[in-house]
Structure formats: C-alpha cells, structure tokens
MIVEXNU-413913 format. One record per residue (C-alpha): residue in one letter; x, y, z. Coordinates in Angstrom, 3 decimals, m for minus. Layout:
<recs>
rec aa a; c1 X; c2 Y; c3 Z $
...
</recs>
This chain:
<recs>
rec aa m; c1 0.035; c2 m0.361; c3 0.301 $
rec aa i; c1 1.395; c2 3.427; c3 m0.810 $
rec aa y; c1 1.032; c2 6.548; c3 1.073 $
rec aa f; c1 1.219; c2 9.967; c3 0.086 $
rec aa v; c1 1.747; c2 13.032; c3 2.363 $
rec aa i; c1 0.358; c2 16.307; c3 1.766 $
rec aa l; c1 2.008; c2 18.984; c3 3.019 $
rec aa p; c1 0.590; c2 22.899; c3 3.368 $
rec aa f; c1 1.633; c2 24.810; c3 0.872 $
rec aa v; c1 4.937; c2 27.059; c3 3.206 $
rec aa n; c1 5.594; c2 30.778; c3 2.547 $
rec aa l; c1 9.092; c2 31.082; c3 2.906 $
rec aa p; c1 10.383; c2 34.277; c3 2.632 $
rec aa e; c1 12.380; c2 35.732; c3 m0.607 $
rec aa f; c1 15.992; c2 35.524; c3 m0.867 $
rec aa n; c1 17.697; c2 37.742; c3 m2.994 $
rec aa m; c1 20.310; c2 35.540; c3 m4.354 $
rec aa p; c1 22.740; c2 36.398; c3 m6.375 $
rec aa s; c1 22.435; c2 35.843; c3 m9.824 $
rec aa r; c1 25.571; c2 33.699; c3 m11.444 $
rec aa i; c1 26.723; c2 36.604; c3 m12.943 $
rec aa e; c1 27.028; c2 38.412; c3 m10.024 $
rec aa q; c1 28.265; c2 35.887; c3 m8.451 $
rec aa l; c1 31.298; c2 35.662; c3 m10.878 $
rec aa t; c1 32.010; c2 39.256; c3 m11.243 $
rec aa a; c1 32.574; c2 39.468; c3 m7.278 $
rec aa y; c1 34.664; c2 36.839; c3 m7.409 $
rec aa l; c1 36.540; c2 38.318; c3 m10.595 $
rec aa a; c1 36.943; c2 41.395; c3 m8.949 $
rec aa a; c1 38.671; c2 39.688; c3 m5.895 $
rec aa s; c1 40.545; c2 37.941; c3 m7.973 $
rec aa p; c1 41.037; c2 39.042; c3 m11.296 $
rec aa n; c1 44.161; c2 37.384; c3 m12.522 $
rec aa d; c1 42.053; c2 34.231; c3 m12.490 $
rec aa p; c1 41.551; c2 32.827; c3 m16.074 $
rec aa f; c1 39.157; c2 30.548; c3 m14.805 $
rec aa l; c1 37.059; c2 33.368; c3 m13.606 $
rec aa r; c1 37.282; c2 35.097; c3 m16.951 $
rec aa y; c1 36.366; c2 31.950; c3 m18.714 $
rec aa a; c1 33.358; c2 30.820; c3 m16.195 $
rec aa l; c1 31.429; c2 34.475; c3 m17.322 $
rec aa g; c1 31.998; c2 33.709; c3 m21.106 $
rec aa l; c1 30.236; c2 30.357; c3 m20.329 $
rec aa e; c1 27.386; c2 31.899; c3 m18.351 $
rec aa f; c1 26.622; c2 34.685; c3 m20.938 $
rec aa w; c1 26.633; c2 32.074; c3 m23.586 $
rec aa k; c1 24.257; c2 29.996; c3 m21.816 $
rec aa l; c1 21.698; c2 33.169; c3 m21.210 $
rec aa g; c1 22.163; c2 33.693; c3 m24.909 $
rec aa d; c1 24.604; c2 36.747; c3 m24.973 $
rec aa t; c1 27.109; c2 35.811; c3 m27.564 $
rec aa q; c1 28.706; c2 39.166; c3 m28.169 $
rec aa t; c1 29.858; c2 39.358; c3 m24.206 $
rec aa a; c1 30.930; c2 35.885; c3 m24.560 $
rec aa y; c1 32.621; c2 36.006; c3 m27.212 $
rec aa q; c1 34.471; c2 39.288; c3 m25.227 $
rec aa y; c1 35.365; c2 37.081; c3 m22.375 $
rec aa l; c1 36.737; c2 34.196; c3 m24.478 $
rec aa s; c1 38.648; c2 35.737; c3 m27.331 $
rec aa g; c1 40.344; c2 38.217; c3 m24.291 $
rec aa l; c1 40.760; c2 35.340; c3 m22.141 $
rec aa t; c1 43.011; c2 33.339; c3 m25.435 $
rec aa q; c1 44.919; c2 37.225; c3 m25.640 $
rec aa q; c1 45.324; c2 37.694; c3 m21.455 $
rec aa y; c1 46.330; c2 33.839; c3 m21.257 $
rec aa p; c1 46.626; c2 32.185; c3 m24.295 $
rec aa d; c1 47.897; c2 29.350; c3 m21.911 $
rec aa y; c1 44.179; c2 28.400; c3 m20.985 $
rec aa l; c1 43.699; c2 25.515; c3 m23.302 $
rec aa g; c1 40.305; c2 25.060; c3 m22.173 $
rec aa t; c1 39.653; c2 28.467; c3 m24.199 $
rec aa y; c1 40.024; c2 27.702; c3 m27.244 $
rec aa y; c1 37.612; c2 24.786; c3 m27.962 $
rec aa q; c1 35.130; c2 27.041; c3 m26.214 $
rec aa l; c1 35.845; c2 30.012; c3 m28.489 $
rec aa g; c1 35.531; c2 27.915; c3 m31.673 $
rec aa k; c1 32.668; c2 26.613; c3 m30.971 $
rec aa l; c1 30.786; c2 30.052; c3 m30.032 $
rec aa c; c1 32.635; c2 31.533; c3 m33.366 $
rec aa e; c1 30.872; c2 28.482; c3 m35.360 $
rec aa v; c1 27.164; c2 29.873; c3 m33.504 $
rec aa l; c1 28.310; c2 33.359; c3 m34.715 $
rec aa q; c1 29.347; c2 32.243; c3 m38.192 $
rec aa l; c1 32.532; c2 33.118; c3 m37.802 $
rec aa f; c1 33.792; c2 30.020; c3 m39.373 $
rec aa d; c1 37.240; c2 31.230; c3 m40.371 $
rec aa q; c1 38.270; c2 32.645; c3 m37.229 $
rec aa a; c1 36.938; c2 28.826; c3 m35.517 $
rec aa l; c1 39.040; c2 26.744; c3 m37.711 $
rec aa t; c1 41.965; c2 29.634; c3 m36.614 $
rec aa t; c1 40.505; c2 29.095; c3 m32.678 $
rec aa y; c1 40.719; c2 25.000; c3 m32.942 $
rec aa q; c1 43.963; c2 25.272; c3 m34.696 $
rec aa a; c1 45.757; c2 27.591; c3 m32.479 $
rec aa g; c1 44.177; c2 25.297; c3 m29.328 $
rec aa m; c1 45.727; c2 22.237; c3 m31.561 $
rec aa a; c1 49.265; c2 23.470; c3 m30.975 $
rec aa l; c1 48.781; c2 24.450; c3 m27.435 $
rec aa a; c1 47.566; c2 21.041; c3 m26.853 $
rec aa r; c1 50.762; c2 19.214; c3 m28.293 $
rec aa t; c1 53.163; c2 21.902; c3 m26.472 $
rec aa q; c1 50.962; c2 21.088; c3 m23.205 $
rec aa n; c1 51.260; c2 17.216; c3 m23.727 $
rec aa d; c1 47.308; c2 17.033; c3 m23.444 $
rec aa h; c1 45.975; c2 14.503; c3 m25.651 $
rec aa h; c1 42.533; c2 14.264; c3 m24.781 $
rec aa t; c1 42.056; c2 18.074; c3 m25.751 $
rec aa l; c1 44.012; c2 17.621; c3 m28.950 $
rec aa s; c1 41.581; c2 14.906; c3 m29.997 $
rec aa e; c1 38.377; c2 16.809; c3 m29.286 $
rec aa l; c1 39.664; c2 20.303; c3 m30.849 $
rec aa r; c1 41.350; c2 17.858; c3 m33.787 $
rec aa t; c1 37.558; c2 16.532; c3 m34.409 $
rec aa a; c1 36.133; c2 20.242; c3 m34.144 $
rec aa f; c1 38.073; c2 21.116; c3 m36.860 $
rec aa n; c1 37.681; c2 18.295; c3 m38.853 $
rec aa a; c1 33.549; c2 18.287; c3 m38.701 $
rec aa l; c1 34.008; c2 22.323; c3 m39.329 $
rec aa n; c1 36.369; c2 21.739; c3 m42.341 $
rec aa d; c1 34.299; c2 18.995; c3 m43.975 $
rec aa e; c1 31.288; c2 21.351; c3 m43.252 $
rec aa l; c1 32.996; c2 23.877; c3 m45.324 $
rec aa f; c1 34.803; c2 22.517; c3 m48.106 $
rec aa l; c1 33.207; c2 19.278; c3 m48.742 $
</recs>
C-alpha cells in the first residue's frame, strides 16, 4: 500500500540570491588574475544567450591568458554559432598547437575533431 502525505504550502521568505553572473563578477573583482573566472563568465553569458559578451570574454582570454587551453574549444564553438567560420578554424588550430605543447592528448583530440567536422562541412 502506498501512502501520500500532503504538506501545506509554506510561504518562505524570498532570498535575494545573487545571480551566477553577479557571483562570478564579484569573485573576479577579488581575483582579477584568475583566468577560470573569465572563462566561467564567458560560458555563463553564452548560456544566457548573450553571445557577444561571451565572445568578448573568451576571445579576451586567448589574448590575456594564451596558455588557458580550455578556452580554445569553447571559443571555436562560439565562433561557429556566430558564423565566424574562419576564426573558428583558426582558433581550433591554435588550440591544437597549444595542446601539443602541453601534451594534452584528450583536448588535442577534441579540438581536432571539431576542426575536422567544421572543415568538412565548409569545404566538402
């Protein structure tokens, strides 16, 4: 036999929780040299549909922190969304070169797969 318990609706006080963007921005203000926070902000803006701001964060990362490898795949995918196909290919290539120097075979494989898929789509 299954029993269901019906609980009365309880009004809880509203909590003004900061948004993820607000939290990350506050963390970035406290740690301005942390590339992960810029990366996370870029992805968060992209998730919210603000692709231009996401692009600014991610492309800025490749200039300020060129060794931050995770940026290249995400920036390449964002460039595809923005139909900046040549830039996407160039971004994937730069990421592949960096992955080789960092001996990161997994990321190299992901970047190569993304590059080949876009290249095939554009030129076949």
